[in-house]
Each structure stands twice: as C-alpha cells, then as structure tokens.
C-alpha positions in Angstrom: 188.6 93.8 15.4 188.8 96.3 18.4 192.7 97.5 18.6 193.3 99.5 21.7 195.7 102.1 21.2 199.2 102.2 22.7 199.0 104.8 25.8 200.8 107.6 25.1 203.2 109.9 26.9 202.4 113.1 28.4 203.8 115.5 31.1 200.9 115.7 33.4 197.7 114.4 34.0 194.6 116.7 35.5 195.2 117.7 39.2 192.2 116.0 39.9 193.2 112.7 38.5 196.9 113.3 40.1 195.2 113.8 43.6 193.6 110.3 43.1 196.9 108.5 42.3 198.4 110.3 45.5 195.7 108.7 47.9 196.3 105.3 46.2 199.6 105.6 46.8 199.4 106.9 50.3 196.8 104.3 51.3 199.6 101.7 50.2 202.0 103.4 52.4 204.2 104.1 49.4 206.9 107.3 50.1 206.5 109.0 46.6 209.6 110.9 46.9 212.1 108.0 45.9 209.9 107.5 42.8 210.1 109.1 39.5 206.9 109.4 37.7 205.9 108.9 34.5 202.3 110.1 32.6 200.3 108.6 30.0 196.9 108.5 28.7 194.2 106.5 26.8 191.1 107.4 25.1 189.9 105.9 28.3 192.5 106.5 31.2 195.2 108.4 32.8 198.0 106.1 33.6 200.4 106.7 36.0 203.8 104.5 36.4 206.6 105.0 39.0 210.4 104.0 38.8 213.0 103.8 41.6 215.3 106.8 41.2 217.9 104.3 42.9 217.5 100.6 43.6 216.7 99.6 47.3 219.0 97.4 48.7 217.7 93.9 49.1 214.9 94.2 46.8 215.2 91.8 44.0 213.0 92.6 40.7 213.5 96.2 40.8 215.6 97.9 38.4 215.9 101.9 38.2 213.9 103.3 35.6 211.4 100.3 34.7 208.1 100.5 36.6 207.6 99.4 39.9 203.7 100.6 40.3 200.8 101.4 37.6 197.7 103.2 38.4 195.0 103.5 35.9 192.8 106.3 36.8 189.4 106.6 34.4 188.9 110.4 33.0 185.0 110.1 33.2 185.0 110.2 36.6 188.8 110.2 37.9 188.6 106.7 39.6 190.9 104.1 40.3 190.8 101.6 37.2 193.3 99.5 38.2 197.0 99.4 40.9 199.3 97.3 39.4 202.4 96.2 41.1 205.1 95.4 38.2 208.0 93.1 39.8 
C-alpha cells in the first residue's frame, strides 16, 4: 500500500516556484494583496494555499482564514500540477 504523506507547512517556497504561482494567479486576475499565503510541501510538490484577509462582501462560501485557492507546483520542473478553487 502506498500512502502519501500529508503536506508539511513551510515558511516559503523557492523563488522559481513562487514566480510560477504568481503567474498562475495573474492569469486568473487574482489580486494577491487581498490574500494571506500559506506554503506547504510534499516529496512531489510545493503547495501554495490562499485565504482571504477579510471576507469580501456578498461572497458566499468563503471564510476568513480558510483556503480559497490551492496551487500545486511540481518540484522537479516548477510546472503547475493543479489549481483548485476551494469554496
């Protein structure tokens, strides 16, 4: 049985991986100044999760401090593995 380890929190990710994350959010026209960023890693990927600093008016299903976007970046080549919207 192959069990994948849970992602572990880290302080930051390498600059190359962070640049890939910023480009992905720019394509989606996401204003990162409205979000807190949370960094995680596994053996395969770096994960950047975002959470709102303040809940936007009228946005249902989003809570301050809970993830809204999650981007997984492959460690081997800094490419996007997946982008999920967690609402």
